[in-house]
PyMOL commands that place a pseudoatom at each C-alpha (Angstrom):
pseudoatom trace, name=CA, resn=UNK, resi=1, chain=A, elem=C, hetatm=0, pos=[-36.590, -10.757, 4.278]
pseudoatom trace, name=CA, resn=UNK, resi=2, chain=A, elem=C, hetatm=0, pos=[-35.950, -14.021, 6.146]
pseudoatom trace, name=CA, resn=UNK, resi=3, chain=A, elem=C, hetatm=0, pos=[-34.045, -13.706, 9.408]
pseudoatom trace, name=CA, resn=UNK, resi=4, chain=A, elem=C, hetatm=0, pos=[-31.135, -15.926, 8.229]
pseudoatom trace, name=CA, resn=UNK, resi=5, chain=A, elem=C, hetatm=0, pos=[-30.454, -13.624, 5.271]
pseudoatom trace, name=CA, resn=UNK, resi=6, chain=A, elem=C, hetatm=0, pos=[-30.464, -10.566, 7.549]
pseudoatom trace, name=CA, resn=UNK, resi=7, chain=A, elem=C, hetatm=0, pos=[-28.061, -12.244, 9.975]
pseudoatom trace, name=CA, resn=UNK, resi=8, chain=A, elem=C, hetatm=0, pos=[-25.738, -13.294, 7.140]
pseudoatom trace, name=CA, resn=UNK, resi=9, chain=A, elem=C, hetatm=0, pos=[-25.857, -9.815, 5.603]
pseudoatom trace, name=CA, resn=UNK, resi=10, chain=A, elem=C, hetatm=0, pos=[-25.155, -8.167, 8.983]
pseudoatom trace, name=CA, resn=UNK, resi=11, chain=A, elem=C, hetatm=0, pos=[-22.207, -10.454, 9.701]
pseudoatom trace, name=CA, resn=UNK, resi=12, chain=A, elem=C, hetatm=0, pos=[-20.773, -9.848, 6.229]
pseudoatom trace, name=CA, resn=UNK, resi=13, chain=A, elem=C, hetatm=0, pos=[-21.026, -6.072, 6.635]
pseudoatom trace, name=CA, resn=UNK, resi=14, chain=A, elem=C, hetatm=0, pos=[-19.431, -6.234, 10.103]
pseudoatom trace, name=CA, resn=UNK, resi=15, chain=A, elem=C, hetatm=0, pos=[-16.556, -8.355, 8.770]
pseudoatom trace, name=CA, resn=UNK, resi=16, chain=A, elem=C, hetatm=0, pos=[-16.012, -5.913, 5.904]
pseudoatom trace, name=CA, resn=UNK, resi=17, chain=A, elem=C, hetatm=0, pos=[-16.018, -3.004, 8.368]
pseudoatom trace, name=CA, resn=UNK, resi=18, chain=A, elem=C, hetatm=0, pos=[-13.443, -4.680, 10.597]
pseudoatom trace, name=CA, resn=UNK, resi=19, chain=A, elem=C, hetatm=0, pos=[-11.155, -5.477, 7.655]
pseudoatom trace, name=CA, resn=UNK, resi=20, chain=A, elem=C, hetatm=0, pos=[-11.407, -1.968, 6.208]
pseudoatom trace, name=CA, resn=UNK, resi=21, chain=A, elem=C, hetatm=0, pos=[-10.671, -0.342, 9.579]
pseudoatom trace, name=CA, resn=UNK, resi=22, chain=A, elem=C, hetatm=0, pos=[-7.562, -2.416, 10.124]
pseudoatom trace, name=CA, resn=UNK, resi=23, chain=A, elem=C, hetatm=0, pos=[-6.097, -2.236, 6.637]
pseudoatom trace, name=CA, resn=UNK, resi=24, chain=A, elem=C, hetatm=0, pos=[-2.685, -0.570, 6.507]
pseudoatom trace, name=CA, resn=UNK, resi=25, chain=A, elem=C, hetatm=0, pos=[-1.440, 1.015, 3.341]
pseudoatom trace, name=CA, resn=UNK, resi=26, chain=A, elem=C, hetatm=0, pos=[1.674, 2.989, 2.679]
pseudoatom trace, name=CA, resn=UNK, resi=27, chain=A, elem=C, hetatm=0, pos=[1.725, 5.774, 0.157]
pseudoatom trace, name=CA, resn=UNK, resi=28, chain=A, elem=C, hetatm=0, pos=[4.489, 7.116, -2.044]
pseudoatom trace, name=CA, resn=UNK, resi=29, chain=A, elem=C, hetatm=0, pos=[6.779, 9.819, -0.757]
pseudoatom trace, name=CA, resn=UNK, resi=30, chain=A, elem=C, hetatm=0, pos=[6.265, 12.930, -2.858]
pseudoatom trace, name=CA, resn=UNK, resi=31, chain=A, elem=C, hetatm=0, pos=[9.827, 14.162, -3.145]
pseudoatom trace, name=CA, resn=UNK, resi=32, chain=A, elem=C, hetatm=0, pos=[10.050, 17.930, -3.171]
pseudoatom trace, name=CA, resn=UNK, resi=33, chain=A, elem=C, hetatm=0, pos=[6.564, 18.238, -1.615]
pseudoatom trace, name=CA, resn=UNK, resi=34, chain=A, elem=C, hetatm=0, pos=[6.448, 16.079, 1.564]
pseudoatom trace, name=CA, resn=UNK, resi=35, chain=A, elem=C, hetatm=0, pos=[8.208, 17.142, 4.753]
pseudoatom trace, name=CA, resn=UNK, resi=36, chain=A, elem=C, hetatm=0, pos=[9.918, 14.902, 7.287]
pseudoatom trace, name=CA, resn=UNK, resi=37, chain=A, elem=C, hetatm=0, pos=[7.665, 14.185, 10.281]
pseudoatom trace, name=CA, resn=UNK, resi=38, chain=A, elem=C, hetatm=0, pos=[10.683, 14.392, 12.593]
pseudoatom trace, name=CA, resn=UNK, resi=39, chain=A, elem=C, hetatm=0, pos=[13.035, 17.168, 11.452]
pseudoatom trace, name=CA, resn=UNK, resi=40, chain=A, elem=C, hetatm=0, pos=[10.497, 19.013, 9.249]
pseudoatom trace, name=CA, resn=UNK, resi=41, chain=A, elem=C, hetatm=0, pos=[12.978, 19.259, 6.329]
pseudoatom trace, name=CA, resn=UNK, resi=42, chain=A, elem=C, hetatm=0, pos=[11.599, 18.915, 2.817]
pseudoatom trace, name=CA, resn=UNK, resi=43, chain=A, elem=C, hetatm=0, pos=[12.146, 15.350, 1.539]
pseudoatom trace, name=CA, resn=UNK, resi=44, chain=A, elem=C, hetatm=0, pos=[14.060, 15.789, -1.718]
pseudoatom trace, name=CA, resn=UNK, resi=45, chain=A, elem=C, hetatm=0, pos=[16.665, 13.031, -2.250]
pseudoatom trace, name=CA, resn=UNK, resi=46, chain=A, elem=C, hetatm=0, pos=[15.194, 9.836, -3.756]
pseudoatom trace, name=CA, resn=UNK, resi=47, chain=A, elem=C, hetatm=0, pos=[18.113, 7.749, -2.464]
pseudoatom trace, name=CA, resn=UNK, resi=48, chain=A, elem=C, hetatm=0, pos=[16.699, 8.215, 1.019]
pseudoatom trace, name=CA, resn=UNK, resi=49, chain=A, elem=C, hetatm=0, pos=[13.278, 8.214, 2.598]
pseudoatom trace, name=CA, resn=UNK, resi=50, chain=A, elem=C, hetatm=0, pos=[11.293, 6.184, 5.057]
pseudoatom trace, name=CA, resn=UNK, resi=51, chain=A, elem=C, hetatm=0, pos=[7.759, 5.853, 6.314]
pseudoatom trace, name=CA, resn=UNK, resi=52, chain=A, elem=C, hetatm=0, pos=[5.800, 4.555, 9.288]
pseudoatom trace, name=CA, resn=UNK, resi=53, chain=A, elem=C, hetatm=0, pos=[2.228, 3.380, 8.814]
pseudoatom trace, name=CA, resn=UNK, resi=54, chain=A, elem=C, hetatm=0, pos=[0.433, 2.973, 12.151]
pseudoatom trace, name=CA, resn=UNK, resi=55, chain=A, elem=C, hetatm=0, pos=[-2.059, 0.249, 12.947]
pseudoatom trace, name=CA, resn=UNK, resi=56, chain=A, elem=C, hetatm=0, pos=[-4.806, 2.854, 12.432]
pseudoatom trace, name=CA, resn=UNK, resi=57, chain=A, elem=C, hetatm=0, pos=[-3.432, 3.795, 8.999]
pseudoatom trace, name=CA, resn=UNK, resi=58, chain=A, elem=C, hetatm=0, pos=[-1.796, 7.133, 9.901]
pseudoatom trace, name=CA, resn=UNK, resi=59, chain=A, elem=C, hetatm=0, pos=[1.288, 7.778, 7.772]
pseudoatom trace, name=CA, resn=UNK, resi=60, chain=A, elem=C, hetatm=0, pos=[4.470, 9.508, 8.914]
pseudoatom trace, name=CA, resn=UNK, resi=61, chain=A, elem=C, hetatm=0, pos=[7.112, 10.265, 6.271]
pseudoatom trace, name=CA, resn=UNK, resi=62, chain=A, elem=C, hetatm=0, pos=[10.840, 10.838, 6.827]
pseudoatom trace, name=CA, resn=UNK, resi=63, chain=A, elem=C, hetatm=0, pos=[13.815, 12.110, 4.857]
pseudoatom trace, name=CA, resn=UNK, resi=64, chain=A, elem=C, hetatm=0, pos=[16.057, 9.360, 6.284]
pseudoatom trace, name=CA, resn=UNK, resi=65, chain=A, elem=C, hetatm=0, pos=[15.891, 6.156, 8.295]
pseudoatom trace, name=CA, resn=UNK, resi=66, chain=A, elem=C, hetatm=0, pos=[17.654, 7.814, 11.220]
pseudoatom trace, name=CA, resn=UNK, resi=67, chain=A, elem=C, hetatm=0, pos=[14.872, 10.430, 11.376]
pseudoatom trace, name=CA, resn=UNK, resi=68, chain=A, elem=C, hetatm=0, pos=[12.346, 7.573, 11.395]
pseudoatom trace, name=CA, resn=UNK, resi=69, chain=A, elem=C, hetatm=0, pos=[14.189, 5.965, 14.311]
pseudoatom trace, name=CA, resn=UNK, resi=70, chain=A, elem=C, hetatm=0, pos=[14.442, 9.235, 16.275]
pseudoatom trace, name=CA, resn=UNK, resi=71, chain=A, elem=C, hetatm=0, pos=[10.726, 9.903, 15.688]
pseudoatom trace, name=CA, resn=UNK, resi=72, chain=A, elem=C, hetatm=0, pos=[9.885, 6.443, 17.039]
pseudoatom trace, name=CA, resn=UNK, resi=73, chain=A, elem=C, hetatm=0, pos=[11.905, 7.163, 20.176]
pseudoatom trace, name=CA, resn=UNK, resi=74, chain=A, elem=C, hetatm=0, pos=[10.753, 10.742, 20.815]
pseudoatom trace, name=CA, resn=UNK, resi=75, chain=A, elem=C, hetatm=0, pos=[7.171, 10.683, 19.512]
pseudoatom trace, name=CA, resn=UNK, resi=76, chain=A, elem=C, hetatm=0, pos=[6.080, 7.201, 20.549]
pseudoatom trace, name=CA, resn=UNK, resi=77, chain=A, elem=C, hetatm=0, pos=[2.672, 8.435, 21.781]
pseudoatom trace, name=CA, resn=UNK, resi=78, chain=A, elem=C, hetatm=0, pos=[1.799, 9.522, 18.216]
pseudoatom trace, name=CA, resn=UNK, resi=79, chain=A, elem=C, hetatm=0, pos=[2.327, 5.972, 17.004]
pseudoatom trace, name=CA, resn=UNK, resi=80, chain=A, elem=C, hetatm=0, pos=[-0.151, 4.445, 19.439]
pseudoatom trace, name=CA, resn=UNK, resi=81, chain=A, elem=C, hetatm=0, pos=[0.435, 1.242, 21.304]
pseudoatom trace, name=CA, resn=UNK, resi=82, chain=A, elem=C, hetatm=0, pos=[0.800, -0.836, 18.155]
pseudoatom trace, name=CA, resn=UNK, resi=83, chain=A, elem=C, hetatm=0, pos=[2.511, 0.257, 14.977]
pseudoatom trace, name=CA, resn=UNK, resi=84, chain=A, elem=C, hetatm=0, pos=[1.940, -1.353, 11.655]
pseudoatom trace, name=CA, resn=UNK, resi=85, chain=A, elem=C, hetatm=0, pos=[4.973, -1.019, 9.434]
pseudoatom trace, name=CA, resn=UNK, resi=86, chain=A, elem=C, hetatm=0, pos=[8.358, 0.621, 9.279]
pseudoatom trace, name=CA, resn=UNK, resi=87, chain=A, elem=C, hetatm=0, pos=[9.359, 1.163, 5.654]
pseudoatom trace, name=CA, resn=UNK, resi=88, chain=A, elem=C, hetatm=0, pos=[12.703, 2.138, 4.156]
pseudoatom trace, name=CA, resn=UNK, resi=89, chain=A, elem=C, hetatm=0, pos=[13.763, 3.156, 0.682]
pseudoatom trace, name=CA, resn=UNK, resi=90, chain=A, elem=C, hetatm=0, pos=[15.131, 0.439, -1.603]
pseudoatom trace, name=CA, resn=UNK, resi=91, chain=A, elem=C, hetatm=0, pos=[18.012, 0.731, -4.032]
pseudoatom trace, name=CA, resn=UNK, resi=92, chain=A, elem=C, hetatm=0, pos=[15.296, 1.478, -6.628]
pseudoatom trace, name=CA, resn=UNK, resi=93, chain=A, elem=C, hetatm=0, pos=[15.023, 5.116, -5.690]
pseudoatom trace, name=CA, resn=UNK, resi=94, chain=A, elem=C, hetatm=0, pos=[11.600, 6.081, -4.410]
pseudoatom trace, name=CA, resn=UNK, resi=95, chain=A, elem=C, hetatm=0, pos=[10.370, 2.531, -3.724]
pseudoatom trace, name=CA, resn=UNK, resi=96, chain=A, elem=C, hetatm=0, pos=[9.714, 1.409, -0.144]
pseudoatom trace, name=CA, resn=UNK, resi=97, chain=A, elem=C, hetatm=0, pos=[10.196, -1.945, 1.565]
pseudoatom trace, name=CA, resn=UNK, resi=98, chain=A, elem=C, hetatm=0, pos=[9.844, -3.230, 5.124]
pseudoatom trace, name=CA, resn=UNK, resi=99, chain=A, elem=C, hetatm=0, pos=[12.709, -1.773, 7.135]
pseudoatom trace, name=CA, resn=UNK, resi=100, chain=A, elem=C, hetatm=0, pos=[13.268, -5.092, 8.892]
pseudoatom trace, name=CA, resn=UNK, resi=101, chain=A, elem=C, hetatm=0, pos=[14.014, -6.683, 5.499]
pseudoatom trace, name=CA, resn=UNK, resi=102, chain=A, elem=C, hetatm=0, pos=[16.410, -3.943, 4.396]
pseudoatom trace, name=CA, resn=UNK, resi=103, chain=A, elem=C, hetatm=0, pos=[20.188, -4.148, 4.294]
pseudoatom trace, name=CA, resn=UNK, resi=104, chain=A, elem=C, hetatm=0, pos=[21.723, -0.889, 5.440]
pseudoatom trace, name=CA, resn=UNK, resi=105, chain=A, elem=C, hetatm=0, pos=[25.123, 0.431, 4.478]
pseudoatom trace, name=CA, resn=UNK, resi=106, chain=A, elem=C, hetatm=0, pos=[26.809, 3.238, 6.385]
pseudoatom trace, name=CA, resn=UNK, resi=107, chain=A, elem=C, hetatm=0, pos=[28.975, 5.423, 4.197]
pseudoatom trace, name=CA, resn=UNK, resi=108, chain=A, elem=C, hetatm=0, pos=[29.759, 8.814, 5.782]
pseudoatom trace, name=CA, resn=UNK, resi=109, chain=A, elem=C, hetatm=0, pos=[31.151, 10.049, 2.447]
pseudoatom trace, name=CA, resn=UNK, resi=110, chain=A, elem=C, hetatm=0, pos=[27.621, 9.909, 1.001]
pseudoatom trace, name=CA, resn=UNK, resi=111, chain=A, elem=C, hetatm=0, pos=[25.816, 13.201, 1.564]
pseudoatom trace, name=CA, resn=UNK, resi=112, chain=A, elem=C, hetatm=0, pos=[22.548, 12.154, 3.222]
pseudoatom trace, name=CA, resn=UNK, resi=113, chain=A, elem=C, hetatm=0, pos=[19.882, 14.361, 4.819]
pseudoatom trace, name=CA, resn=UNK, resi=114, chain=A, elem=C, hetatm=0, pos=[21.098, 13.717, 8.372]
pseudoatom trace, name=CA, resn=UNK, resi=115, chain=A, elem=C, hetatm=0, pos=[24.760, 13.192, 7.470]
pseudoatom trace, name=CA, resn=UNK, resi=116, chain=A, elem=C, hetatm=0, pos=[25.108, 9.522, 8.465]
pseudoatom trace, name=CA, resn=UNK, resi=117, chain=A, elem=C, hetatm=0, pos=[25.169, 8.183, 4.907]
pseudoatom trace, name=CA, resn=UNK, resi=118, chain=A, elem=C, hetatm=0, pos=[22.747, 5.306, 5.539]
pseudoatom trace, name=CA, resn=UNK, resi=119, chain=A, elem=C, hetatm=0, pos=[21.692, 3.741, 2.251]
pseudoatom trace, name=CA, resn=UNK, resi=120, chain=A, elem=C, hetatm=0, pos=[19.315, 0.782, 2.014]
pseudoatom trace, name=CA, resn=UNK, resi=121, chain=A, elem=C, hetatm=0, pos=[18.773, -2.074, -0.419]
pseudoatom trace, name=CA, resn=UNK, resi=122, chain=A, elem=C, hetatm=0, pos=[16.721, -5.240, -0.439]
pseudoatom trace, name=CA, resn=UNK, resi=123, chain=A, elem=C, hetatm=0, pos=[19.740, -7.578, -0.497]
pseudoatom trace, name=CA, resn=UNK, resi=124, chain=A, elem=C, hetatm=0, pos=[23.350, -7.699, 0.628]
pseudoatom trace, name=CA, resn=UNK, resi=125, chain=A, elem=C, hetatm=0, pos=[24.397, -8.328, -2.971]
pseudoatom trace, name=CA, resn=UNK, resi=126, chain=A, elem=C, hetatm=0, pos=[22.723, -5.123, -4.157]
pseudoatom trace, name=CA, resn=UNK, resi=127, chain=A, elem=C, hetatm=0, pos=[24.460, -3.128, -1.417]
pseudoatom trace, name=CA, resn=UNK, resi=128, chain=A, elem=C, hetatm=0, pos=[27.788, -4.553, -2.645]
pseudoatom trace, name=CA, resn=UNK, resi=129, chain=A, elem=C, hetatm=0, pos=[26.959, -3.645, -6.258]
pseudoatom trace, name=CA, resn=UNK, resi=130, chain=A, elem=C, hetatm=0, pos=[26.027, -0.089, -5.313]
pseudoatom trace, name=CA, resn=UNK, resi=131, chain=A, elem=C, hetatm=0, pos=[29.206, 0.349, -3.296]
pseudoatom trace, name=CA, resn=UNK, resi=132, chain=A, elem=C, hetatm=0, pos=[31.517, -1.459, -5.714]
pseudoatom trace, name=CA, resn=UNK, resi=133, chain=A, elem=C, hetatm=0, pos=[31.308, 1.773, -7.682]
pseudoatom trace, name=CA, resn=UNK, resi=134, chain=A, elem=C, hetatm=0, pos=[32.746, 3.588, -4.681]
pseudoatom trace, name=CA, resn=UNK, resi=135, chain=A, elem=C, hetatm=0, pos=[35.643, 1.103, -4.588]
pseudoatom trace, name=CA, resn=UNK, resi=136, chain=A, elem=C, hetatm=0, pos=[35.499, 0.659, -0.820]
pseudoatom trace, name=CA, resn=UNK, resi=137, chain=A, elem=C, hetatm=0, pos=[33.952, -1.578, 1.777]
pseudoatom trace, name=CA, resn=UNK, resi=138, chain=A, elem=C, hetatm=0, pos=[31.058, -0.334, 3.837]
pseudoatom trace, name=CA, resn=UNK, resi=139, chain=A, elem=C, hetatm=0, pos=[29.635, -1.880, 7.005]
pseudoatom trace, name=CA, resn=UNK, resi=140, chain=A, elem=C, hetatm=0, pos=[26.310, -3.590, 6.297]
pseudoatom trace, name=CA, resn=UNK, resi=141, chain=A, elem=C, hetatm=0, pos=[23.703, -4.198, 8.973]
pseudoatom trace, name=CA, resn=UNK, resi=142, chain=A, elem=C, hetatm=0, pos=[19.960, -4.675, 9.518]
pseudoatom trace, name=CA, resn=UNK, resi=143, chain=A, elem=C, hetatm=0, pos=[17.220, -2.416, 10.946]
pseudoatom trace, name=CA, resn=UNK, resi=144, chain=A, elem=C, hetatm=0, pos=[17.330, -3.913, 14.455]
pseudoatom trace, name=CA, resn=UNK, resi=145, chain=A, elem=C, hetatm=0, pos=[21.106, -3.447, 14.521]
pseudoatom trace, name=CA, resn=UNK, resi=146, chain=A, elem=C, hetatm=0, pos=[20.711, 0.177, 13.440]
pseudoatom trace, name=CA, resn=UNK, resi=147, chain=A, elem=C, hetatm=0, pos=[18.147, 0.891, 16.152]
pseudoatom trace, name=CA, resn=UNK, resi=148, chain=A, elem=C, hetatm=0, pos=[20.499, -0.657, 18.737]
pseudoatom trace, name=CA, resn=UNK, resi=149, chain=A, elem=C, hetatm=0, pos=[23.385, 1.408, 17.373]
pseudoatom trace, name=CA, resn=UNK, resi=150, chain=A, elem=C, hetatm=0, pos=[21.403, 4.668, 17.459]
pseudoatom trace, name=CA, resn=UNK, resi=151, chain=A, elem=C, hetatm=0, pos=[19.994, 3.878, 20.922]
pseudoatom trace, name=CA, resn=UNK, resi=152, chain=A, elem=C, hetatm=0, pos=[16.691, 4.671, 22.535]
for i in range(1, 152): cmd.bond("trace and resi %d" % i, "trace and resi %d" % (i + 1))
show_as sticks, trace
zoom trace
């Protein structure tokens, strides 16, 4: 085989190896089967749920976004120096989205796994629709505001 073909083939294989090693992929939360990586409770309520996917592709699942936050604070060494994605449930129960894009509503009357009543949606309008049924206002904030509120 000519040297140029070998070099091209080697470079292609190396590039494929680098891409496959750095790919990050979330996976569904298996409600009723998966346990929370922080509190160890069984994840059962599809209105809640969160996930961290590390830069190396390791997946940590949570029964609530506050458990995800507390895990980040207390188990930082498990995440490595660079994390990949923080994911939160959407208003479509069981679907995940980037936590930084989520709108979070705090309603302590909602029975959530950790008792804070944090529900997430992918838009402020959807949060209002969900809570219009409850006939009350609920404070709405973003992931970075929640992490500041919960502290380090």
